[in-house]
DSSP file (Angstrom, degrees, kcal/mol; ACC not computed):
  #  RESIDUE AA STRUCTURE BP1 BP2  ACC     N-H-->O    O-->H-N    N-H-->O    O-->H-N    TCO  KAPPA ALPHA  PHI   PSI    X-CA   Y-CA   Z-CA
    1    1 A X              0   0    0      0, 0.0     2,-0.3     0, 0.0     0, 0.0   0.000 360.0 360.0 360.0 133.3    8.9  -53.2  -76.3
    2    2 A X        -     0   0    0      4,-0.1     2,-0.2     1,-0.0     3,-0.1  -0.661 360.0-130.3 -86.7 137.3    5.2  -54.2  -76.2
    3    3 A X    >   -     0   0    0     -2,-0.3     3,-2.0     1,-0.1    -1,-0.0  -0.526  40.8 -85.6 -78.6 152.6    3.0  -53.3  -79.1
    4    4 A X  T 3  S+     0   0    0      1,-0.3    -1,-0.1    -2,-0.2     3,-0.1  -0.343 116.5  20.3 -58.3 136.5   -0.3  -51.6  -78.4
    5    5 A X  T 3  S+     0   0    0      1,-0.3    -1,-0.3    -3,-0.1     2,-0.2   0.337  92.1 129.5  88.2  -8.6   -3.0  -54.1  -77.5
    6    6 A X    <   -     0   0    0     -3,-2.0     2,-0.4     4,-0.0    -1,-0.3  -0.567  38.2-167.1 -81.2 145.2   -0.5  -56.9  -76.7
    7    7 A X     >  -     0   0    0     -2,-0.2     4,-2.6     1,-0.1     5,-0.2  -0.905   8.3-164.4-133.6 104.1   -1.0  -58.7  -73.4
    8    8 A X  H  > S+     0   0    0     -2,-0.4     4,-2.4     1,-0.2     5,-0.2   0.844  90.5  53.9 -60.0 -34.8    1.9  -60.9  -72.4
    9    9 A X  H  > S+     0   0    0      2,-0.2     4,-2.2     1,-0.2    -1,-0.2   0.920 111.1  45.7 -65.9 -42.5   -0.1  -62.8  -69.8
   10   10 A X  H  > S+     0   0    0      2,-0.2     4,-2.7     1,-0.2    -2,-0.2   0.935 112.8  50.4 -64.1 -46.5   -2.7  -63.7  -72.4
   11   11 A X  H  X S+     0   0    0     -4,-2.6     4,-2.6     1,-0.2    -2,-0.2   0.887 110.8  49.2 -60.0 -40.5   -0.1  -64.7  -74.9
   12   12 A X  H  X S+     0   0    0     -4,-2.4     4,-2.6    -5,-0.2    -1,-0.2   0.922 110.9  49.8 -65.3 -43.4    1.6  -66.9  -72.4
   13   13 A X  H  X S+     0   0    0     -4,-2.2     4,-1.8     2,-0.2    -2,-0.2   0.914 112.0  48.2 -62.1 -42.9   -1.6  -68.6  -71.5
   14   14 A X  H  X S+     0   0    0     -4,-2.7     4,-1.9     1,-0.2    -2,-0.2   0.941 112.7  48.0 -62.9 -46.7   -2.5  -69.2  -75.1
   15   15 A X  H  < S+     0   0    0     -4,-2.6     4,-0.4     1,-0.2    -2,-0.2   0.883 112.7  49.8 -61.2 -38.1    1.0  -70.6  -75.8
   16   16 A X  H  < S+     0   0    0     -4,-2.6    -1,-0.2     1,-0.2    -2,-0.2   0.827 125.1  25.6 -68.7 -31.9    0.8  -72.9  -72.7
   17   17 A X  H  X S+     0   0    0     -4,-1.8     4,-2.4    -3,-0.2     5,-0.2   0.415  88.9  99.6-117.6   0.4   -2.7  -74.3  -73.6
   18   18 A X  H  X S+     0   0    0     -4,-1.9     4,-2.8     1,-0.2     5,-0.2   0.916  84.4  49.9 -58.9 -47.0   -3.0  -74.1  -77.3
   19   19 A X  H  > S+     0   0    0     -4,-0.4     4,-2.5     1,-0.2    -1,-0.2   0.912 112.7  47.1 -60.9 -42.9   -2.1  -77.7  -78.0
   20   20 A X  H  > S+     0   0    0      2,-0.2     4,-2.4     1,-0.2    -1,-0.2   0.898 112.1  51.1 -64.8 -40.0   -4.6  -79.0  -75.5
   21   21 A X  H  X S+     0   0    0     -4,-2.4     4,-2.7     2,-0.2    -2,-0.2   0.933 112.0  46.0 -62.1 -46.6   -7.3  -76.7  -76.8
   22   22 A X  H  X S+     0   0    0     -4,-2.8     4,-3.0     2,-0.2     5,-0.2   0.929 112.3  50.5 -63.5 -44.5   -6.8  -77.8  -80.3
   23   23 A X  H  X S+     0   0    0     -4,-2.5     4,-2.2    -5,-0.2    -1,-0.2   0.913 112.4  47.5 -60.0 -43.1   -6.8  -81.5  -79.3
   24   24 A X  H  X S+     0   0    0     -4,-2.4     4,-1.7     2,-0.2    -2,-0.2   0.929 113.0  48.3 -63.0 -46.8  -10.0  -81.0  -77.4
   25   25 A X  H  X S+     0   0    0     -4,-2.7     4,-2.1     1,-0.2     5,-0.3   0.909 111.1  50.9 -61.4 -42.2  -11.7  -79.2  -80.3
   26   26 A X  H  X S+     0   0    0     -4,-3.0     4,-3.6     1,-0.2     5,-0.2   0.918 109.9  48.9 -63.5 -42.7  -10.6  -81.8  -82.7
   27   27 A X  H  < S+     0   0    0     -4,-2.2    -1,-0.2    -5,-0.2    -2,-0.2   0.789 109.8  54.0 -69.2 -26.0  -12.0  -84.7  -80.6
   28   28 A X  H  < S+     0   0    0     -4,-1.7    -1,-0.2    -5,-0.2    -2,-0.2   0.928 129.2  13.7 -70.2 -44.5  -15.2  -82.8  -80.2
   29   29 A X  H  < S-     0   0    0     -4,-2.1    50,-1.2    -5,-0.1    -2,-0.2   0.639  84.8-141.4-110.9 -16.6  -15.8  -82.4  -83.9
   30   30 A X     <  +     0   0    0     -4,-3.6     2,-0.4    -5,-0.3    -3,-0.1   0.830  67.4 109.2  57.4  36.2  -13.3  -84.7  -85.6
   31   31 A X     >  -     0   0    0     -5,-0.2     4,-2.7    -6,-0.2     5,-0.2  -0.957  62.0-148.5-143.8 121.7  -12.6  -82.2  -88.4
   32   32 A X  H  > S+     0   0    0     -2,-0.4     4,-2.2     1,-0.2     5,-0.1   0.894  97.9  44.5 -57.7 -45.9   -9.3  -80.4  -88.6
   33   33 A X  H  > S+     0   0    0      2,-0.2     4,-2.3     1,-0.2    -1,-0.2   0.892 114.0  48.4 -72.1 -39.4  -10.7  -77.2  -90.2
   34   34 A X  H  > S+     0   0    0      2,-0.2     4,-2.8     1,-0.2    -1,-0.2   0.902 111.0  52.4 -65.0 -39.8  -13.7  -77.0  -87.8
   35   35 A X  H  X S+     0   0    0     -4,-2.7     4,-2.5     2,-0.2    -2,-0.2   0.918 109.1  49.3 -61.8 -43.4  -11.4  -77.5  -84.9
   36   36 A X  H  X S+     0   0    0     -4,-2.2     4,-2.4    -5,-0.2    -1,-0.2   0.916 112.2  48.3 -61.6 -43.1   -9.1  -74.7  -86.1
   37   37 A X  H  X S+     0   0    0     -4,-2.3     4,-2.7     2,-0.2     5,-0.2   0.913 111.1  50.7 -62.9 -43.0  -12.2  -72.4  -86.4
   38   38 A X  H  X S+     0   0    0     -4,-2.8     4,-2.7     2,-0.2    -2,-0.2   0.924 111.9  46.2 -61.0 -45.4  -13.4  -73.4  -83.0
   39   39 A X  H  X S+     0   0    0     -4,-2.5     4,-2.7     2,-0.2     5,-0.2   0.920 112.8  50.6 -64.4 -43.0  -10.1  -72.6  -81.4
   40   40 A X  H  X S+     0   0    0     -4,-2.4     4,-2.0    -5,-0.2    -2,-0.2   0.933 113.5  44.5 -61.3 -46.5   -9.8  -69.3  -83.2
   41   41 A X  H  X S+     0   0    0     -4,-2.7     4,-2.4     2,-0.2    -2,-0.2   0.908 113.8  50.4 -64.4 -42.4  -13.2  -68.2  -82.2
   42   42 A X  H  X S+     0   0    0     -4,-2.7     4,-2.5    -5,-0.2    -2,-0.2   0.912 111.3  47.8 -63.2 -42.7  -12.7  -69.3  -78.6
   43   43 A X  H  X S+     0   0    0     -4,-2.7     4,-2.4     2,-0.2    -1,-0.2   0.847 110.3  52.4 -69.5 -32.7   -9.4  -67.5  -78.3
   44   44 A X  H  X S+     0   0    0     -4,-2.0     4,-2.1    -5,-0.2    -2,-0.2   0.929 111.6  46.0 -66.0 -44.5  -10.9  -64.4  -79.8
   45   45 A X  H  X S+     0   0    0     -4,-2.4     4,-1.9     1,-0.2    -2,-0.2   0.902 113.0  50.9 -63.2 -39.8  -13.7  -64.5  -77.2
   46   46 A X  H  X S+     0   0    0     -4,-2.5     4,-0.9     2,-0.2    -2,-0.2   0.902 107.4  53.1 -64.7 -40.4  -11.1  -65.1  -74.5
   47   47 A X  H >< S+     0   0    0     -4,-2.4     3,-0.7     1,-0.2     4,-0.3   0.928 110.6  47.0 -59.1 -45.7   -9.1  -62.1  -75.7
   48   48 A X  H 3< S+     0   0    0     -4,-2.1     3,-0.3     1,-0.2    -1,-0.2   0.855 120.3  38.3 -65.5 -34.2  -12.1  -59.9  -75.4
   49   49 A X  H >< S+     0   0    0     -4,-1.9     3,-2.3     1,-0.2     4,-0.5   0.380  82.1 110.8 -98.0   3.5  -13.0  -61.2  -72.0
   50   50 A X  G X< S+     0   0    0     -4,-0.9     3,-1.8    -3,-0.7    -1,-0.2   0.847  71.7  59.5 -50.8 -42.5   -9.4  -61.5  -70.6
   51   51 A X  G 3  S+     0   0    0     -4,-0.3    -1,-0.3    -3,-0.3    -2,-0.1   0.763  99.7  59.2 -60.4 -21.3   -9.8  -58.7  -68.1
   52   52 A X  G <  S+     0   0    0     -3,-2.3     2,-0.5    -4,-0.1    -1,-0.3   0.604  77.7 105.8 -83.4  -9.8  -12.7  -60.6  -66.5
   53   53 A X    <   -     0   0    0     -3,-1.8     3,-0.1    -4,-0.5     6,-0.1  -0.587  54.6-165.3 -72.1 121.6  -10.5  -63.6  -65.7
   54   54 A X  S    S+     0   0    0     -2,-0.5     2,-0.5     1,-0.2    -1,-0.2   0.887  72.2  27.3 -78.8 -40.3   -9.9  -63.5  -62.0
   55   55 A X    >   -     0   0    0      1,-0.1     3,-1.9     3,-0.0    -1,-0.2  -0.978  63.0-152.9-129.2 121.8   -7.0  -65.9  -61.7
   56   56 A X  G >  S+     0   0    0     -2,-0.5     3,-1.6     1,-0.3     4,-0.2   0.769  95.6  66.9 -63.8 -24.6   -4.6  -66.5  -64.5
   57   57 A X  G 3  S+     0   0    0      1,-0.3     3,-0.3     2,-0.1    -1,-0.3   0.671  95.9  57.9 -70.5 -13.7   -3.9  -70.0  -63.2
   58   58 A X  G <> S+     0   0    0     -3,-1.9     4,-2.1     1,-0.2    -1,-0.3   0.284  75.5 105.9 -93.0   9.0   -7.5  -70.9  -64.1
   59   59 A X  H <> S+     0   0    0     -3,-1.6     4,-3.2     1,-0.2     5,-0.2   0.864  71.9  56.2 -60.7 -39.5   -6.9  -70.0  -67.7
   60   60 A X  H  > S+     0   0    0     -3,-0.3     4,-2.4     1,-0.2    -1,-0.2   0.955 111.5  41.5 -61.0 -51.1   -6.9  -73.5  -69.0
   61   61 A X  H  > S+     0   0    0      1,-0.2     4,-2.4     2,-0.2    -1,-0.2   0.883 115.2  53.1 -62.6 -38.0  -10.3  -74.4  -67.6
   62   62 A X  H  X S+     0   0    0     -4,-2.1     4,-2.3     2,-0.2    -2,-0.2   0.926 109.5  47.5 -63.0 -46.6  -11.6  -71.0  -68.7
   63   63 A X  H  X S+     0   0    0     -4,-3.2     4,-2.8     1,-0.2    -2,-0.2   0.924 112.0  50.2 -60.0 -45.6  -10.3  -71.6  -72.3
   64   64 A X  H  X S+     0   0    0     -4,-2.4     4,-2.7    -5,-0.2    -2,-0.2   0.902 110.2  50.2 -61.1 -41.6  -11.9  -75.0  -72.4
   65   65 A X  H  X S+     0   0    0     -4,-2.4     4,-2.4     2,-0.2    -1,-0.2   0.923 111.7  47.3 -64.0 -44.2  -15.2  -73.7  -71.2
   66   66 A X  H  X S+     0   0    0     -4,-2.3     4,-2.3     2,-0.2    -2,-0.2   0.923 113.2  49.0 -62.5 -44.4  -15.2  -70.9  -73.8
   67   67 A X  H  X S+     0   0    0     -4,-2.8     4,-2.5     1,-0.2    -2,-0.2   0.916 110.9  49.9 -62.5 -43.5  -14.3  -73.5  -76.5
   68   68 A X  H  X S+     0   0    0     -4,-2.7     4,-2.4     2,-0.2    -1,-0.2   0.907 111.2  48.8 -63.2 -42.1  -17.0  -75.9  -75.4
   69   69 A X  H  X S+     0   0    0     -4,-2.4     4,-2.7     2,-0.2    -1,-0.2   0.893 111.1  50.4 -64.0 -39.2  -19.6  -73.1  -75.4
   70   70 A X  H  X S+     0   0    0     -4,-2.3     4,-2.4     2,-0.2    -2,-0.2   0.905 109.5  51.3 -65.4 -40.3  -18.5  -72.0  -78.9
   71   71 A X  H  < S+     0   0    0     -4,-2.5     4,-0.3     2,-0.2    -2,-0.2   0.932 114.0  43.3 -61.0 -46.6  -18.8  -75.6  -80.1
   72   72 A X  H >< S+     0   0    0     -4,-2.4     3,-1.0     1,-0.2     4,-0.2   0.894 114.5  50.7 -66.9 -39.5  -22.3  -75.9  -78.7
   73   73 A X  H 3< S+     0   0    0     -4,-2.7    -2,-0.2     1,-0.2    -1,-0.2   0.872 105.9  54.8 -66.0 -38.2  -23.3  -72.4  -80.1
   74   74 A X  T 3< S-     0   0    0     -4,-2.4    -1,-0.2    -5,-0.2    -2,-0.2   0.526 117.8-110.2 -76.5  -3.7  -22.0  -73.1  -83.5
   75   75 A X    <   -     0   0    0     -3,-1.0    -3,-0.2    -4,-0.3    -2,-0.1   0.897  37.3 -99.5  73.0  94.8  -24.2  -76.2  -83.8
   76   76 A X        -     0   0    0     -4,-0.2     2,-0.7     1,-0.1    -4,-0.1  -0.178  30.4-162.4 -51.8 125.7  -21.9  -79.3  -83.7
   77   77 A X        -     0   0    0    -46,-0.0    -1,-0.1     2,-0.0   -43,-0.1  -0.584  17.1-165.2-106.5  66.8  -21.4  -80.6  -87.2
   78   78 A X        -     0   0    0     -2,-0.7     2,-0.3     1,-0.1   -48,-0.1  -0.310  17.4-126.4 -59.6 127.1  -20.2  -84.0  -86.0
   79   79 A X        -     0   0    0    -50,-1.2     2,-0.5    -2,-0.1     8,-0.1  -0.557  16.2-131.2 -76.1 135.5  -18.5  -85.7  -88.9
   80   80 A X        -     0   0    0     -2,-0.3     2,-0.9     7,-0.1    -1,-0.1  -0.741  16.3-135.6 -86.8 133.0  -19.8  -89.2  -89.7
   81   81 A X        -     0   0    0     -2,-0.5     2,-0.2    19,-0.1     5,-0.1  -0.791  21.6-165.0 -92.2 108.3  -17.0  -91.7  -90.1
   82   82 A X    >   -     0   0    0     -2,-0.9     3,-2.2     4,-0.3     2,-0.1  -0.601  37.4 -86.8 -87.7 152.8  -17.7  -93.8  -93.1
   83   83 A X  T 3  S+     0   0    0      1,-0.3    -1,-0.1    -2,-0.2     3,-0.1  -0.391 115.8  16.5 -62.2 131.5  -15.8  -97.1  -93.5
   84   84 A X  T 3  S+     0   0    0      1,-0.2     8,-1.2    -2,-0.1     2,-0.3   0.386 116.3  76.8  89.1  -3.6  -12.6  -96.4  -95.3
   85   85 A X  B <   -A   91   0A   0     -3,-2.2     6,-0.2     6,-0.3    -1,-0.2  -0.990  66.3-138.1-139.2 148.3  -12.6  -92.6  -94.7
   86   86 A X    >   -     0   0    0      4,-2.6     3,-1.8    -2,-0.3    -4,-0.3  -0.253  47.7 -81.7 -90.6-173.1  -11.8  -90.4  -91.7
   87   87 A X  T 3  S+     0   0    0      1,-0.3    -7,-0.1     2,-0.1   -56,-0.0   0.751 131.3  51.3 -64.3 -24.4  -13.8  -87.2  -90.7
   88   88 A X  T 3  S-     0   0    0      2,-0.1    -1,-0.3    -9,-0.1   -57,-0.1   0.405 121.0-106.3 -93.1   2.2  -12.0  -85.1  -93.3
   89   89 A X  S <  S+     0   0    0     -3,-1.8     2,-0.2     1,-0.3    -2,-0.1   0.531  75.1 135.0  89.6   6.3  -12.7  -87.6  -96.1
   90   90 A X        -     0   0    0      1,-0.1    -4,-2.6    -5,-0.0    -1,-0.3  -0.599  64.5 -93.1 -89.1 151.4   -9.2  -89.1  -96.4
   91   91 A X  B     -A   85   0A   0     -6,-0.2     2,-0.4    -2,-0.2    -6,-0.3  -0.322  38.2-133.0 -62.5 141.1   -8.6  -92.8  -96.7
   92   92 A X        -     0   0    0     -8,-1.2     2,-0.2    -6,-0.1    -1,-0.1  -0.823  19.1-115.7 -98.9 133.8   -8.0  -94.6  -93.4
   93   93 A X    >   -     0   0    0     -2,-0.4     3,-2.5     1,-0.2    -9,-0.1  -0.503  21.8-132.5 -63.1 127.9   -5.1  -97.0  -93.1
   94   94 A X  G >  S+     0   0    0      1,-0.3     3,-1.4    -2,-0.2    -1,-0.2   0.797 106.2  63.3 -56.2 -28.1   -6.6 -100.4  -92.4
   95   95 A X  G 3  S+     0   0    0      1,-0.3     3,-0.3     2,-0.1    -1,-0.3   0.653  98.6  56.7 -70.0 -13.6   -4.1 -100.9  -89.6
   96   96 A X  G X>  +     0   0    0     -3,-2.5     4,-1.4     1,-0.2     3,-0.9   0.155  69.0 115.4-101.5  18.4   -5.7  -97.9  -87.8
   97   97 A X  H <>  +     0   0    0     -3,-1.4     4,-2.2     1,-0.3    -1,-0.2   0.812  69.9  60.7 -61.2 -29.9   -9.2  -99.5  -87.8
   98   98 A X  H 3> S+     0   0    0     -3,-0.3     4,-2.1     1,-0.2    -1,-0.3   0.873 102.3  52.0 -66.1 -34.3   -9.2  -99.7  -84.0
   99   99 A X  H <> S+     0   0    0     -3,-0.9     4,-2.3     2,-0.2    -1,-0.2   0.854 108.2  51.7 -69.6 -31.9   -8.9  -95.8  -83.9
  100  100 A X  H  X S+     0   0    0     -4,-1.4     4,-2.6     2,-0.2    -2,-0.2   0.899 108.3  52.0 -67.1 -39.8  -11.9  -95.5  -86.2
  101  101 A X  H  X S+     0   0    0     -4,-2.2     4,-2.6     2,-0.2    -2,-0.2   0.902 109.6  49.2 -60.5 -41.2  -13.8  -97.8  -83.9
  102  102 A X  H  X S+     0   0    0     -4,-2.1     4,-2.8     2,-0.2     5,-0.2   0.919 109.8  51.8 -64.8 -43.2  -12.9  -95.6  -81.0
  103  103 A X  H  X S+     0   0    0     -4,-2.3     4,-2.3     2,-0.2    -2,-0.2   0.943 112.3  45.5 -57.2 -48.6  -14.0  -92.5  -82.9
  104  104 A X  H  X S+     0   0    0     -4,-2.6     4,-0.9     1,-0.2    -2,-0.2   0.926 112.9  49.9 -61.6 -45.1  -17.3  -94.1  -83.7
  105  105 A X  H >X S+     0   0    0     -4,-2.6     3,-0.6     1,-0.2     4,-0.5   0.902 110.7  50.0 -62.7 -41.4  -17.8  -95.3  -80.1
  106  106 A X  H >< S+     0   0    0     -4,-2.8     3,-1.2     1,-0.2    -1,-0.2   0.912 110.0  50.1 -62.8 -42.3  -17.0  -91.8  -78.8
  107  107 A X  H 3< S+     0   0    0     -4,-2.3    -1,-0.2     1,-0.3    -2,-0.2   0.600 102.7  61.0 -77.4  -9.1  -19.5  -90.1  -81.1
  108  108 A X  H << S+     0   0    0     -4,-0.9    -1,-0.3    -3,-0.6    -2,-0.2   0.602  87.1  96.0 -86.0 -12.8  -22.2  -92.5  -80.1
  109  109 A X  S << S-     0   0    0     -3,-1.2    39,-0.0    -4,-0.5    -3,-0.0  -0.411  93.4 -93.3 -71.2 151.6  -21.9  -91.3  -76.5
  110  110 A X     >  -     0   0    0      1,-0.1     4,-2.6    -2,-0.1     3,-0.4  -0.382  40.4-112.7 -59.6 146.6  -24.3  -88.6  -75.4
  111  111 A X  H  > S+     0   0    0      1,-0.2     4,-2.8     2,-0.2     5,-0.2   0.880 114.6  51.4 -51.4 -46.4  -22.7  -85.1  -75.8
  112  112 A X  H  > S+     0   0    0      1,-0.2     4,-2.0     2,-0.2    -1,-0.2   0.874 112.0  46.1 -64.3 -37.4  -22.5  -84.4  -72.1
  113  113 A X  H  > S+     0   0    0     -3,-0.4     4,-2.5     2,-0.2    -1,-0.2   0.921 113.6  48.6 -70.2 -43.3  -20.7  -87.7  -71.4
  114  114 A X  H  X S+     0   0    0     -4,-2.6     4,-2.7     1,-0.2     5,-0.2   0.920 111.8  49.7 -62.0 -44.1  -18.3  -87.3  -74.3
  115  115 A X  H  X S+     0   0    0     -4,-2.8     4,-2.3    -5,-0.2    -1,-0.2   0.923 112.1  47.3 -62.1 -44.9  -17.5  -83.7  -73.3
  116  116 A X  H  X S+     0   0    0     -4,-2.0     4,-2.0    -5,-0.2    -1,-0.2   0.926 113.7  48.0 -62.3 -44.6  -16.8  -84.7  -69.7
  117  117 A X  H  X S+     0   0    0     -4,-2.5     4,-3.0     1,-0.2     5,-0.3   0.914 112.5  48.0 -63.6 -43.7  -14.6  -87.7  -70.7
  118  118 A X  H  X>S+     0   0    0     -4,-2.7     4,-2.5     1,-0.2     5,-1.1   0.884 109.9  52.8 -65.8 -38.1  -12.6  -85.7  -73.2
  119  119 A X  H  X5S+     0   0    0     -4,-2.3     6,-1.7    -5,-0.2     4,-0.5   0.897 114.9  42.1 -64.3 -37.8  -12.0  -82.9  -70.7
  120  120 A X  H  X5S+     0   0    0     -4,-2.0     4,-0.9     4,-0.2    -2,-0.2   0.947 123.0  36.3 -72.9 -47.9  -10.7  -85.5  -68.2
  121  121 A X  H  <5S+     0   0    0     -4,-3.0    -3,-0.2    -5,-0.2    -2,-0.2   0.940 131.3  26.5 -74.4 -47.9   -8.6  -87.5  -70.6
  122  122 A X  H  <5S+     0   0    0     -4,-2.5    -3,-0.2    -5,-0.3    -2,-0.1   0.854 131.5  36.1 -85.7 -36.3   -7.3  -84.8  -72.9
  123  123 A X  H  <<S-     0   0    0     -5,-1.1    -3,-0.2    -4,-0.5    -2,-0.2   0.684  93.5-134.0 -92.7 -18.5   -7.4  -81.8  -70.6
  124  124 A X     <  +     0   0    0     -4,-0.9    -4,-0.2    -5,-0.4     2,-0.1   0.767  47.0 162.1  72.0  24.7   -6.4  -83.5  -67.4
  125  125 A X        -     0   0    0     -6,-1.7    -1,-0.2     1,-0.1     2,-0.1  -0.450  36.7-123.7 -80.5 151.5   -9.2  -81.8  -65.5
  126  126 A X     >  -     0   0    0     -2,-0.1     4,-2.5     1,-0.1     5,-0.2  -0.377  31.8-103.4 -80.6 168.2  -10.6  -82.9  -62.1
  127  127 A X  H  > S+     0   0    0      1,-0.2     4,-2.6     2,-0.2     5,-0.2   0.879 123.7  53.8 -60.6 -37.7  -14.2  -83.7  -61.6
  128  128 A X  H  > S+     0   0    0      2,-0.2     4,-2.1     1,-0.2    -1,-0.2   0.916 109.9  46.4 -64.2 -43.2  -14.6  -80.4  -59.8
  129  129 A X  H  > S+     0   0    0      2,-0.2     4,-2.2     1,-0.2    -2,-0.2   0.900 113.3  48.9 -66.3 -40.7  -13.1  -78.4  -62.7
  130  130 A X  H  X S+     0   0    0     -4,-2.5     4,-2.7     2,-0.2     5,-0.2   0.919 109.4  52.8 -64.3 -42.9  -15.2  -80.3  -65.2
  131  131 A X  H  X>S+     0   0    0     -4,-2.6     5,-2.3     1,-0.2     4,-1.1   0.910 109.8  48.9 -58.8 -43.1  -18.3  -79.6  -63.2
  132  132 A X  H  <5S+     0   0    0     -4,-2.1    -1,-0.2     1,-0.2    -2,-0.2   0.909 113.3  46.4 -62.9 -42.5  -17.5  -75.9  -63.2
  133  133 A X  H  <5S+     0   0    0     -4,-2.2    -2,-0.2     1,-0.2    -1,-0.2   0.866 118.6  40.8 -68.6 -36.6  -17.0  -75.9  -66.9
  134  134 A X  H  <5S-     0   0    0     -4,-2.7    -1,-0.2    -5,-0.2    -2,-0.2   0.524 108.4-121.6 -91.3  -6.0  -20.1  -77.8  -67.7
  135  135 A X  T  <5S+     0   0    0     -4,-1.1     2,-0.2     1,-0.2    -3,-0.2   0.911  75.3 101.7  68.5  42.9  -22.2  -76.0  -65.1
  136  136 A X  S   <S-     0   0    0     -5,-2.3    -1,-0.2    -6,-0.1     2,-0.2  -0.706  73.8 -78.1-139.8-170.4  -23.2  -79.1  -63.2
  137  137 A X     >  -     0   0    0     -2,-0.2     4,-1.9     1,-0.1     5,-0.1  -0.553  33.4-116.8 -95.7 162.3  -22.3  -81.0  -60.0
  138  138 A X  H  > S+     0   0    0      1,-0.2     4,-2.7     2,-0.2     5,-0.2   0.891 116.5  55.9 -62.2 -39.3  -19.3  -83.2  -59.3
  139  139 A X  H  > S+     0   0    0      1,-0.2     4,-2.2     2,-0.2    -1,-0.2   0.898 106.5  49.5 -60.2 -41.6  -21.6  -86.1  -58.8
  140  140 A X  H  > S+     0   0    0      2,-0.2     4,-2.5     1,-0.2    -1,-0.2   0.898 110.9  50.3 -65.1 -39.4  -23.2  -85.6  -62.2
  141  141 A X  H  X S+     0   0    0     -4,-1.9     4,-2.8     2,-0.2    -2,-0.2   0.927 109.7  50.2 -64.0 -44.8  -19.7  -85.5  -63.8
  142  142 A X  H  X S+     0   0    0     -4,-2.7     4,-2.4     1,-0.2    -1,-0.2   0.895 111.5  49.3 -61.7 -39.0  -18.7  -88.7  -62.0
  143  143 A X  H  X S+     0   0    0     -4,-2.2     4,-2.7     2,-0.2     5,-0.2   0.927 111.5  48.7 -64.3 -44.9  -21.9  -90.4  -63.3
  144  144 A X  H  X S+     0   0    0     -4,-2.5     4,-2.4     1,-0.2    -2,-0.2   0.907 112.3  48.6 -61.5 -42.5  -21.2  -89.2  -66.8
  145  145 A X  H  X S+     0   0    0     -4,-2.8     4,-2.4     2,-0.2    -1,-0.2   0.919 112.4  48.0 -65.3 -43.3  -17.7  -90.4  -66.7
  146  146 A X  H  X S+     0   0    0     -4,-2.4     4,-2.5    -5,-0.2    -2,-0.2   0.939 114.3  45.8 -62.5 -47.3  -18.7  -93.8  -65.4
  147  147 A X  H  X S+     0   0    0     -4,-2.7     4,-2.5     1,-0.2    -1,-0.2   0.881 111.8  52.2 -64.8 -37.8  -21.4  -94.2  -68.0
  148  148 A X  H  X S+     0   0    0     -4,-2.4     4,-2.4    -5,-0.2    -1,-0.2   0.932 111.5  46.1 -63.6 -45.4  -19.1  -93.1  -70.8
  149  149 A X  H  X S+     0   0    0     -4,-2.4     4,-2.6     2,-0.2    -2,-0.2   0.905 113.3  49.7 -64.8 -41.0  -16.4  -95.6  -69.8
  150  150 A X  H  X S+     0   0    0     -4,-2.5     4,-2.5     2,-0.2    -2,-0.2   0.924 111.8  48.2 -63.2 -43.9  -19.0  -98.4  -69.5
  151  151 A X  H  X S+     0   0    0     -4,-2.5     4,-2.4     2,-0.2    -2,-0.2   0.903 113.0  47.8 -64.3 -41.1  -20.5  -97.6  -72.9
  152  152 A X  H  X S+     0   0    0     -4,-2.4     4,-2.9     2,-0.2     5,-0.3   0.918 110.9  51.4 -65.1 -42.5  -17.1  -97.5  -74.5
  153  153 A X  H  X S+     0   0    0     -4,-2.6     4,-2.0     1,-0.2    -2,-0.2   0.926 113.0  45.0 -60.3 -45.3  -16.1 -100.7  -72.9
  154  154 A X  H  < S+     0   0    0     -4,-2.5    -1,-0.2     1,-0.2    -2,-0.2   0.895 115.9  46.8 -64.9 -40.5  -19.3 -102.4  -74.2
  155  155 A X  H  < S+     0   0    0     -4,-2.4     3,-0.4    -5,-0.2    -2,-0.2   0.897 120.4  36.5 -69.6 -40.9  -18.9 -100.9  -77.6
  156  156 A X  H  < S+     0   0    0     -4,-2.9    -2,-0.2     1,-0.2    -1,-0.2   0.710 133.2  24.1 -88.6 -20.9  -15.2 -101.8  -78.1
  157  157 A X  S  < S-     0   0    0     -4,-2.0    -1,-0.2    -5,-0.3    -2,-0.1  -0.541  81.7-161.3-142.5  71.2  -15.2 -105.1  -76.3
  158  158 A X    >   -     0   0    0     -3,-0.4     3,-1.5     1,-0.1    -3,-0.1  -0.230  22.0-128.6 -60.4 143.4  -18.8 -106.6  -76.4
  159  159 A X  T 3  S+     0   0    0      1,-0.3    -1,-0.1    -5,-0.0     4,-0.1   0.759 106.4  57.6 -65.6 -24.1  -19.5 -109.3  -73.8
  160  160 A X  T 3  S+     0   0    0      2,-0.1    -1,-0.3     0, 0.0     2,-0.1   0.520  80.4 111.6 -84.7  -3.9  -20.8 -111.7  -76.5
  161  161 A X  S <  S-     0   0    0     -3,-1.5     2,-0.4     1,-0.1    -4,-0.0  -0.450  82.1-104.6 -69.2 141.3  -17.6 -111.6  -78.4
  162  162 A X        -     0   0    0     -2,-0.1     2,-0.4     1,-0.0    -1,-0.1  -0.516  38.5-152.7 -70.3 126.0  -15.7 -114.8  -78.4
  163  163 A X        -     0   0    0     -2,-0.4     2,-0.7    -4,-0.1    -1,-0.0  -0.796   7.0-145.1-101.6 140.8  -12.8 -114.5  -76.0
  164  164 A X        -     0   0    0     -2,-0.4     2,-0.5     2,-0.0    -2,-0.0  -0.924  18.8-164.4-104.8 114.2   -9.6 -116.5  -76.4
  165  165 A X        -     0   0    0     -2,-0.7     2,-0.4     2,-0.0    -2,-0.0  -0.841   5.3-150.5-102.2 133.9   -8.3 -117.3  -73.0
  166  166 A X              0   0    0     -2,-0.5    -2,-0.0     1,-0.1     0, 0.0  -0.844 360.0 360.0-103.3 139.5   -4.8 -118.5  -72.6
  167  167 A X              0   0    0     -2,-0.4    -1,-0.1     0, 0.0    -2,-0.0   0.446 360.0 360.0 -84.0 360.0   -3.8 -120.8  -69.8
């Protein structure tokens, strides 16, 4: 028996995409509590607007778009990663220093490039889907993705670094 106000299609969509939404939110802000708040606000907005969703198979991209808008609306409070601490202020294992480098490199990217890259890598979206979510063209998304990858490559593996080549 369904309770008043329950929507099984919405609940299924949330269950199907919750982990991806949280992961995306976390990578945007790098703070567990802010990510939880973002997902909660995005899902509340999605619940209210659920009747306007035309195709349930588009729910994942729709959720991501709502979450991204909520992130931008709330004024991103990007956490600064200090040496020895993560975004939540906890000590970082020295063996995980490369992940801290990746965090720093990602947060040095322009917001639009970082968002496009995270949507592709974490969400598995195509350039067309990302373009729709970001309100831009596929060409612009491809440019953002290329520039983001180039910037990450330079940041994480600078060309002036001494390379050890094995024969």
